[in-house]
C-alpha positions as CSV (number, residue, x, y, z in Angstrom):
1,M,8.5,-12.8,22.8
2,S,6.7,-10.3,20.3
3,L,7.9,-12.6,17.7
4,L,6.5,-15.8,19.2
5,V,3.3,-14.2,19.6
6,L,3.3,-13.1,16.2
7,F,4.1,-16.7,14.9
8,V,1.3,-18.1,17.4
9,L,-1.3,-15.5,15.9
10,A,-0.2,-16.4,12.1
11,A,-0.7,-19.9,12.9
12,I,-4.3,-19.4,14.3
13,A,-4.7,-17.3,11.6
14,V,-3.7,-20.1,9.0
15,R,-5.7,-22.7,10.8
16,A,-9.2,-20.3,10.6
17,K,-8.3,-19.9,7.2
18,V,-8.1,-16.2,7.5
19,S,-5.4,-13.7,6.1
20,I,-2.1,-14.0,8.0
21,M,-2.2,-10.0,7.8
22,L,-4.4,-10.2,10.4
23,A,-2.1,-11.7,12.7
24,G,0.3,-8.8,12.1
25,F,-2.5,-6.2,12.4
26,A,-3.8,-7.7,15.9
27,L,-0.2,-7.7,17.1
28,G,0.5,-4.4,16.3
29,L,-2.7,-3.3,18.2
30,A,-1.5,-5.1,21.1
31,V,2.0,-3.6,20.8
32,A,0.6,-0.1,20.4
33,R,-1.9,-0.6,23.4
34,V,1.1,-1.7,25.9
35,G,3.4,0.6,24.3
36,E,6.7,-0.5,22.4
37,P,10.2,-0.2,24.1
38,R,12.8,1.6,21.8
39,R,14.7,-1.6,21.4
40,L,11.5,-3.8,20.3
41,A,10.3,-0.9,18.0
42,K,14.0,-1.1,16.4
43,Q,13.8,-5.0,16.1
44,L,10.3,-5.1,14.8
45,F,11.0,-2.4,12.1
46,G,14.1,-4.3,11.1
47,L,12.0,-7.6,11.0
48,T,9.0,-6.2,8.8
49,E,11.0,-4.1,6.5
50,G,13.7,-6.2,6.0
51,L,12.1,-9.3,6.0
52,F,8.5,-9.7,5.8
53,A,7.5,-6.9,3.8
54,P,10.0,-7.9,0.9
55,L,8.8,-11.3,1.1
56,F,5.1,-10.3,1.2
57,F,5.7,-8.1,-2.3
58,V,7.4,-10.7,-3.7
59,W,4.7,-13.3,-2.7
60,V,1.9,-10.9,-4.4
61,G,4.0,-10.2,-7.3
62,A,4.1,-13.8,-8.2
63,T,0.5,-14.6,-7.7
64,I,-0.5,-11.8,-10.2
65,D,-1.2,-12.8,-13.6
66,V,-0.2,-9.7,-15.4
67,R,-0.7,-11.3,-18.9
68,A,-4.4,-11.1,-18.3
69,L,-4.2,-7.5,-18.5
70,G,-3.3,-7.9,-22.3
71,A,-5.7,-10.9,-22.5
72,H,-8.4,-8.7,-21.1
73,P,-8.2,-4.8,-22.2
74,K,-11.2,-4.0,-20.3
75,Y,-9.1,-4.8,-17.1
76,L,-6.3,-2.4,-18.2
77,L,-8.9,0.2,-18.8
78,L,-9.9,-0.6,-15.2
79,G,-6.5,0.1,-13.8
80,F,-6.2,3.6,-15.7
81,A,-9.8,4.7,-14.4
82,L,-9.2,3.3,-11.0
83,A,-5.6,5.5,-10.8
84,L,-7.6,8.4,-12.5
85,A,-10.4,8.2,-10.1
86,A,-7.8,8.3,-7.0
87,I,-6.2,11.0,-8.2
88,V,-9.1,13.2,-9.0
89,A,-10.6,12.4,-5.5
90,H,-7.5,13.3,-3.8
91,A,-7.2,16.6,-6.2
92,A,-10.9,17.6,-5.0
93,M,-8.8,18.6,-1.5
94,R,-8.6,21.9,-3.6
95,V,-12.4,22.3,-2.1
96,T,-11.2,22.7,1.3
97,G,-8.5,25.1,0.3
98,Q,-5.5,22.6,0.0
99,P,-3.2,23.3,-2.9
100,V,-4.1,20.9,-5.8
101,L,-0.8,19.4,-6.2
102,L,-0.4,18.7,-2.8
103,G,-3.8,16.7,-2.7
104,M,-2.6,14.7,-5.7
105,V,0.6,13.8,-3.7
106,A,-1.7,12.0,-1.1
107,A,-3.2,10.0,-3.9
108,A,-0.2,7.1,-3.8
109,Q,-1.7,4.2,-2.1
110,L,0.1,1.0,-2.0
111,G,-1.3,-0.6,1.2
112,V,-5.1,-0.5,0.5
113,P,-4.7,-2.1,-3.1
114,I,-2.3,-5.0,-2.0
115,A,-4.5,-6.1,1.1
116,A,-7.4,-5.8,-1.4
117,V,-5.4,-8.2,-3.9
118,T,-4.1,-10.6,-1.3
119,L,-7.9,-10.8,0.2
120,G,-9.4,-11.1,-3.1
121,T,-7.2,-13.6,-4.5
122,Q,-7.2,-15.9,-1.5
123,R,-11.0,-15.8,-1.3
124,H,-11.1,-16.4,-5.1
125,L,-13.4,-13.1,-5.4
126,L,-11.5,-11.4,-8.2
127,H,-11.7,-12.3,-11.8
128,P,-8.6,-12.9,-13.7
129,G,-7.0,-9.5,-14.5
130,E,-8.8,-7.8,-11.6
131,A,-6.1,-7.9,-9.3
132,A,-3.3,-7.0,-11.7
133,A,-5.8,-3.8,-12.7
134,L,-5.6,-2.9,-9.1
135,L,-1.9,-3.1,-8.7
136,L,-1.4,-1.3,-11.9
137,A,-3.8,1.4,-10.6
138,A,-1.5,1.6,-7.5
139,L,1.3,2.1,-9.6
140,L,0.0,4.7,-11.5
141,T,-1.0,6.7,-8.3
142,V,2.7,6.7,-7.4
143,A,3.7,7.9,-10.8
144,G,1.0,10.4,-10.4
145,T,2.2,11.4,-7.2
146,T,5.7,11.7,-8.2
147,V,4.7,14.0,-11.1
148,A,2.7,16.2,-8.8
149,A,5.4,16.3,-6.1
150,A,8.0,17.4,-8.5
151,L,5.6,20.3,-10.0
152,A,4.9,21.2,-6.2
153,A,8.7,21.3,-5.3
154,R,9.4,23.6,-8.5
155,R,6.7,25.9,-7.3
156,T,7.6,26.3,-3.6
157,P,10.1,29.1,-3.1
158,P,13.7,27.9,-2.0
159,A,13.2,29.8,1.3
160,A,10.2,27.6,2.2
161,R,11.4,24.2,1.7
162,P,12.5,22.2,4.6
163,A,16.1,21.6,5.2
164,P,17.5,18.2,3.9
165,T,17.6,15.8,6.7
166,M,20.2,12.7,6.8
């Protein structure tokens, strides 16, 4: 039933010429409000993580013109500047007493940049190269987070580390 509702909402979104992400978001709100049965949660997780998420990322990757970064070096600089700004903004959590490295770990964001790229390309709001710059920035924040997490793990005493889960 939930899958049928999702497809109906997706059809409505396509007909209204809005992003189909809105359909998934609306269904997610409805399911969260009603309360999801455990079986439905497992099925939805399998469907989203096993089919729709990879399909979405392949679609986004196929629509991005990465060569525009080389053709317009200012967008390459934009990608690095956005990544640096995200990392610095999250490292600023030090002001509230958080460790700098743990603040930097929170900088990795893929959902928001990919949503911005998706909406921007659908609405033709981005110049050639801007979508690739946004994704470059997202990937650089993931790389920065990886480095910060490795450094934070080295500084954490072994006794304070959580036990690995399987």
